[in-house]
N, C-alpha and C positions, 0 to 999 in steps of 0.2 A: 566339740566342733560345731559351732552354730551354723545352720544351713538356712539360707533364705529361699523360699519357694514363692514364686509369683505366678498368678494366673488371673485371667479376666473372667473365668467361668465361676459364677457364684455357687453353683451346685457342688462342683469339685472343691471349692474353697471350704464349704461347710463340712464336706466329708473329711478333708484333711485336718480341719480344726478338731473334729471329733476323734479322728485316728490318733493324733499326736497331742491330745489335750494336756497330758501331764508333762509334756516336754516343750511347750511353747515358751518363748522368751521375748522380752522387749528389747534385747540388745540390738544395737545398730551395726555391730561388727560381725560379719559372717565369714566363716572359713571358706565357703563356696556358695554358689547361687545357681538355681535352675529356674528357667522360665518354662512353664508348662502350658501347652496348647492342646485343645481337644480336636480330634480328627475322627472321621467316620470309621467304623469297625472294618469296612471293606478295604481299608488301606493296609491292613495287616494280613499276613498268612498265619492263621490261628495255630497251625501245627509247627511253626518255625521254632527251632531250638535256640537257646541263648548263645549269642556270639559276642565276644568282647575283644576288640582289636584296637591297636594304636597305630597312628600314622602321623608323622611330623608333630608329635606332641599332643595330638588330639585323640581322645578315646571315643570309639564308636561302640554303642551298646544296642543290640537288637534282640528282640524276642517276639513271640507270637502276639503279644499284647502291647508292645511299645517300641519306639525308636528313640534313641537319645544320643547326644554328643556332649563331651566334656573336655575342656581345654585345661590341662593340668598347670599351665603357666599362668593363665588369667583367672583360673578357678571359676570359670563361668561355663554354663552349659544350657541345653534345652532338652525338653522331653515332649514327644508327641504320643498321645495315648487316648483311650476312650475315658468316659467319666467313671472312674473307680479309684479307690484309695490304694490299690495293691500294686499297680504298675510303678508308681513313684516310690513305693516302699522297696521294691526290688532294685530300682536304680540307686537308691540311697545305700542299700546294703553293698552293692557292687562297688560304688565309689568309696565307701568307707574301707573296704578291703584294700583298694589301691592306695589310699592315703596312709592307712595303718601299716602297710608293708614296710615303708621307709621310716616309720616312727616307733619301731619296737613293739608292734602290737598286731592283733588280728581279731576277726570275728570267729567264734567257736560255736559249733553246733552243740549247745549245752544249756541246761538250766542252771541258774545260779541264784544265790540269796545271801543276805548278810545276817549273821547272828553273833551277838556279843562283840560287835565291831570287826568281825572277820568275815571275809567272803569265801563261800564254799561253792565250787563249780563242779557240776555233774554232767559229763559228756557221754555221747553215744549216738549211734545211728538211730533212725526212726524205729520206734518200738522198743528201744532199750530201757525206757522207764523215766525219761526226763519229765514228762508231764505228770507222772505218778509222784515223783519226788517233789515237784512243785506243789501238787495238791496236798501232800503230806506235811508241808512246811508248818512248823508250830506257830502259835500266835506271836511269839517274840522274834520271829524271823521276818526280814524284809525281802520280798521277791524282786530280783533284778531282771530276770527273764525266765520263761519256761521253754525257750527255743533257741535264741541266738544271744550268746554272751559276748560282751565287748571287753577284751583284755588288752592292757597297754602298760609298758614299763614307764614309771615315773619316779624320779629320785631313787633309782636303784631298787625299786620294788615293783612287782606286778600288781596292778590294780584292776578290779572288775567294776564295770559301770552298768547301771541300769539302762535298758534299751526299750524302745517302743515296738520292737519287732516281736509280735506275739505269735504263739503257736496254738496248740489245741485249746488252751484255756481262754484264748481270745481276749487276753488282758495284758496291757502294757506293764512293764516293770516300773519300779520307782526311780526317779532321777537322782539317785544317790550312788556312792561308790565306797569301796573299802579294799584294803590290801588282801590279796588272795592268800588264804590259809593253806589250801590244798586243792588239787583237782582229782576227780574220781571218775574212772572209766566204769560205766554201769554194766551189770550183768544180773539177770534174774536168778533167784535161788529160794531156798526154804528157810534161810536164816541170814543174819547180817555177818559179813566177813570181810575184813580188809587185808589186802596184800600189796605191799609197796612194790612198785615197778622199778626195775633198773632204768638207767638213763636211756638206753637204746629202745627198750620197750615203751618207755614214756614218750619218747619222740614219735614213735610209730603211732601210738594212741592219739597223740595230738594231731599229727599230719592227716590221719584218716578223717578227722572231724573239723579241721580248719576250713572255713569257707574262702575259696579263692577261685576266681573265674577267668582271669586273664591269661592268655598264652604269652607270657613275658618272662624270659629266663632270669633277668636281673631281679625283678620283684619276687619271683618264686624263690630264688636263692636267699633273699632277705627274710622271707617268711620262714624258710627252713632254719636259718641261723637263729631267729627269734625263738622258734620251737626248741632248738637245742639249748639255748641259754635258759629258757624257762624251766626245762626239764632238769637242768643242773642246779637250779636255785629254788624251785618250788616242788614239794613232794607230790608225786602222782601215784595214785593207788588204783588197783582194781577193786571195786566195791560190788560184792555180791550181796543182794538184799532181798528181803521179803517185803511185800507191800503193806507195811504198817508204819505208824508214826515214829516208832523207836529208831528208825534208820538215822534220823537227824541227831539223836543222842549218841548213836554208834560212831559218828564221824566228828563229834564235837571235841 
């Protein structure tokens, strides 16, 4: 989904170019567009929680560091923020969740990588071991993300895409994709052990880690249906692992 970001602030422009360096494109056809303007910090309430609401086809996004609006019909929007690369990053994640909900996909709190042409997705809450899995990736693996994985159904297959949404490694994934081989719910242990989950448990594991921020019953239902369909068509395992590089061979 090509995204056009426009701003007159040269400092922010440099920050965004650096942040999304591996994902910049010269295409003139964008899926949606945001105009970003810089405002003083005192325009925001720093402690404000995220709120995502829709009214008359327009989505309103607010948090303690930004305000934004996006029209799903025109696919145009604006962002007001201070000079930092993280506010727009959050807006892009939120809008991607809205768009993917109706396209058979979602953003998953997961590390992921490609090896031997197959995508391996490792999901779990903070502290479950996603960053460790990413650090342990062998030289022949291509990292898609250490934090936020982008999954979408294409031609009856679920495909994982690289994202610029970095976690603790502070490094973007690669702009490549591959069909999902399996999804692994992470748990710490003293050895590597795989246990395939039944469909109900697999759906629960997915829903606990899918990123979705909007209070919208229809879109939430679509995300749930996608999780159910994925769990029925892609194996989901509970992966108990010790922090050594052999874990990638255990799942291959």
